Structures are given as C-alpha cells and as structure tokens.
N, C-alpha and C positions, 0 to 999 in steps of 0.2 A: 504494500499500499504506500503510495508515494508521499503521504502526509508524514510517515514516521520519521524520516530523516529530519526536517525542521522541527518536528516535535521533540525528538531526542535533544537536539541542540538547544532549543528553547528552554527545555526542563533543566538542562545541566546549568546553563548560564543563570536562570532565574533562582535556582537553588543556591548557587555560589554567591550570588549577590544578596539574597534576601534571607536565605535560610527558612527557618519556620518561625515567625515573629512570636515572642512571648505573649503579646497582647492577644493574638489569634488563639494561641494555645489555651489560655485562661478562659476564653470565651467558648470555644467548641472543642477543646482538647486536640487530638491528633488522630488521623486515620489509623494508626498502629494501635492507639489506645481503644478506638472502637472495635478494632479486629480482636484485641485481647479481651475485651469484655464478653463477646460472643464465644471465644474460645473457652473462657472460664465458665460460662453457662453450660456449653456442651460437655466440658469436663465433669462438672457437677451433675449433669443429668445422665450422661451415657457412660461414664467411668465406673461401672458397677459390675458386680457378679464375679464369675470365674474367669481365668486367664483368656480363654478363647472369646468370651463374651466382651471382655474389656477391648481386646484387640480388634473385634468386629465394631465396636463402638468408636474406636479410634479411626477406623477406615471410614465409617460414616461421618465422622467430624471433619476429615479431610475433603471428603466429597462435598459436604455442605459448604465448607470454607471456599474451595477452589471454584465450585460451581457458582456461589453466591458472588465472588469476586468477579469472575469473568462476566456474569450477567449485568452486575452493577456497572462495571467498567465499559462494557460494550454499549449499554443504554446511554450512559454519560457521553461516550465518544460520538456515537450517532447523532445525538441531539447536539452537541456542541459544534460538530462539523457542519451542521445544517446552517449554522449562523454565520453571518459575515465575520471574517477573521477568527472564526471559531477555535482554530488551532492555538491561539494565544491563551485563552482560559484553560484549554485543555492542557496545555504546557505547564501551566501554573498548578493545575491539579497534580499532574504527574511530578512535578518537582517536589511536592510534599513527601514523595516516597523515596527520595534521595537523601543521602547524609553526608555529602562532601563537606560542607562547612561545619556541621556540628561535630563530625568526628575530628577534624582539626582543631576545633576549640577545646574539646574535651581532652585530647592528647596534650595540646599545648599547655593546658591547666596544670598537667602533672609536671611539665618541665618547670613551669613557673613556681609551683608548690615547693619542688624540691630546692629550687634556687632561693626562694624567699623564706620558706618556712622549714626548711630541712627535712628530715625524715617523717616528722608528723605531718608536714604540710604536703608531702608527696603521697603518703598514705591516705590522706582525707581525699585527694583529688583522684588517685587511681581507684578508689572505692567505687566512683560512679561509673567505670567502664569495664571492671573485671569482676568475675564471680568469686575469685580465690580470696582468702582470708588476708586483707591488708596488714593486719597486725603480725602476721608471720613473715612479713617481707622486710629486708634490710633495703638500703638505698639502691644497691644494684637490682635487687629483686623488683623493686618499684619501677626503676627504668626499664628493665626487660619486659615487665608486664605491659606497661605503657606501649612499647613498640611492637609486642606481640598483638596487642589489640588493635593498633594501628594497621598492621599488615592484614589481619583476618577481617577486620570490618571494613577495610578499602574494598575487599572483594564482596562482602555482604551487604554494604551499604551503599556502595557507588558502582562498581563495575557490573555486578549481577543485576541490580535494578536497570541500569542502562541497557544492558544486554537484553533483557526481556521486554523493555519498552521498545527497543529496535525491533525485536522479532514480533511482538504482539500488540504494540500500542498500549493504551491504558488498561485494557483487560489483562495483558500480559505482565505488567509491572505490579498491578493490584493483586493477581493471582500469585505472584512471586512473594510479595510481602506477606500475604495471608499464610503461605507455607513457611516462611522463615519465621514469622512470629509464632506460628504454632510449634516449631521445632524449639524455639527458645523457651516456651512455657511448658510443653508437654513431653518433648522429645529427650527425656532424661532416663537413665537407667536406675530409676528408684522403685521401690515396691509398688508405689501407686501408678507410675507411669511407664513401667518396663514394658507391658503389652499395650496399653491404651496409646502410648506416643510413638509406637513402632512405625505406623504408616507416615506419620508426620516427619519423623527422623530420616526415614529411607527416602521419601520424596525430596526432602530437603537436600540430601546429599546429591541426589540426581540433578536436581534444578541449578545447584551452585557449582557443578562440574565445569561447564565451559568457562565461566567467570573466574574461577580459582586460577585455572591454567593462564587465561588471558592477563590476570593481575600480575602473576609471576613473570610474565614476558615483559609487560610494561615496567614494573619495578627494575628488572635487570637492565632493560635498554635505558632507562632513566639514569641508571647509575654509572653510565659513561665508561670509563677505563676498567671498572669492576663488574662489568657486564658478564664477563665469561666466569668470574668467581661466583657470581650469583647464580648463574645457569648451571654450574658444576654443582653448587650446593642443592639446588632443586633437584637435579638429576640423581644425587646420591642419597639425599635425606628426605624428600617430601613423601615418598612412598612409606616411610617407616612411622610417620605421625600417626596418632590414634584416629585423627580424623581424615577422610579420603580426600578433603579439600583444603583444610587450614594449612596443612603442611606446605602446599605450593607457595603461597604468598610469604609465609613465615620463613621458609628456607630462602627464598629470594632476598627478602629483606635482610636476613642474617648475613648471607654472602656479600651483599652490597655494602653493609656496615662494618663488616669484620667482626661480627659478634657471633655468639652462640645463644640461640633462643629456644623456647620450649623447654625440654627436659622435664625432671620431677617438679611437680607443683602441688601445692596444698589447697584442697577444696573442702569446705565444710568439715574440717577436721580430719580427713584422710588424704593421703598423698597419692597423686596420679604419676605413675612412673613412666614417663613419655620419652621418646628418642630425642636427643638433641638435634636442632636444626642448625647447620653451619658448624665451622670448627675454628672460630675466632675467639674472642675475649668473652667471658661471662660477667666481667665486672662492668656493666653499663653504667652510663652516667646521664645526667641531665643533658649534657652536650650531645650524647648519641640520640636522645629523643629529638632534639632540634635537628640533627643531621637526617633522622627519619622522616621528620616532617618535610624537610627540603626535598628529600627524594619522592615523598608522597605528592608534593606539588608538581614535581617534574613528571611523574607517572601520570597524574590527572591531566597534564597538558597533552600527553601522549593520546590519552583517552579521548580528549576533545577533538584533537587532530584526526584520529581515526573516525569519529563521528562526522566531522566536516567532510572528510574524504569519502565516506559512505554517501554522504548527501549529493556529492558531485557526480558519482558514477551511476 
C-alpha cells in the first residue's frame, strides 16, 4: 500500500519531536495502558483451571488481542485515509506506538543519576527501565543494565514497531504492540502464567525476530570502525542468549562498545545464569551509557534513512 512509506516517516519524525506529551497521558492515558487493562481483565477471567485449560485461555486471549487490534487499526486507517491529508493524523496515531524519544530519555536519566547522585541516583533511575533488583547492582551493574535495556528496547520500542507499521500500517503496529504488551504482562515462567502466557510469549518471539536482526545490523553499521567486532560478537554470542531475540542487539551493542553485557543477573530474588554477550570489559560506567546513546542515535539515523529509501523505491 503506497501510503505506508510516508506514514512510517511521519510517525518516526512526530514521535522523535513530540514523544507522548505528559498532558495527553494524564487526560487519556496511553494506548499501551488501554491494551494492558484489557489483558489484565482477560487474565482475571480466563486464567483458571488446569494447565491445558489455562493454555487454551491464553490462546483465546491472544486471538482477542490481535483480532481486536487489527480490526480497530483497520477501521481507523480506512476512516482517516478517506479524509483530506488523513495520513497526517494517521501518522500521529501511529507515533504513539513508537518509543524512540522516551527510551533515550529514560536511559539518559540513568547516566545523569550516576553522575549527579552516585550509586543511589543510578539505582533510582534504572529501576524505571529494568525488572531486576536495583539494590543488588553496583555502579557497573547499573550501567550495564541501562545499556542492555537500551539495546533490547531499541528493537522492541523502535525497530519492531516501525517494521510492522511498514508491513501492515496502523493495524500492523497496533497488533505488534498488543502482542508485545501481552508478553511483558503474562509471558513469564511463573506458576500463574507458565501455561496461560505460553501463546503470548511464543508469538512475541516470532514477531520480534526480523526487527532484532535488523537492529543488530543497524548498531553494528553505526559503530563505524568497530562494525566487524560488533558483528563478530553477534555471530558468536547471540544464539546463546536465553531470549531468541534480545541477544542480537545486546551482542551488537557489547561488541560496538567493547563491553560484556547480559551474563548472570538477579530478578526477584533469584539469579538468571545467562551467557555473556561480547568479550570486553564488564566494568561499565556512565560514560559507556553516553557512548551507547550516541550509538543509538546513529543507528536510529540509519533506520530513518532506510525508511526514506523505501519511500523512494
């Protein structure tokens, strides 16, 4: 559909310039919050009974989420495109499902927290973007956690939504966010969600597969002279990550910055013994966060150029 290239560029530019204004959030919240409310209701209603029944309830939940997202997105897209210059409000709607700007702000806040508030400041800031226990992290751990979050969420929050917007317009990006939000809420291997969240977790792995690979390539190319080191880290380490997707951008970021990322991490009182990504230093600092953010900006610029090239061909 020929409207998709300008729609993608419009959404990327608007989100980078405006983000999601706090005033709008306080009035109507955010689309992801609406999706999360529906997921919580479905979890409460359908996540009952024996294991097989819970798994069936999870499958039904995913069908409702994806079907509803596609239907709502398609309806809005058809209606807005029937209006003069309707692709502009359509691009504004799509921009709310990207997170280029907010990701930069949250990760930069960790660097600022470490520089201005020391370990306590860094822990307070990193608690907003990672699930691990911040009190168990030293300064190097805080810095690594921020950089890992930057790498993984570059894929989940920018590249993947952009990819699905390019492929399927507003229905595509809305369906992606529904799946990704479901995975973050119910796709955990806990007694309550092991069976119920199975479908959401597996589908999230699938829809993030192309973007995670593209993100790794963008990070490697943006690293300039360290591109080969980044690609070598991806080739060697990404397949060993506990996630089939997160290891790709994390390994690329590690190789590009000369760090070791991932590795053993503590979540909710237990240690996840993951493989290290990269073979550099593990003593990361606030300066490494700043370097990661520069790399992120460069990779985003390449993503924008890719979108512009696609619009021209």
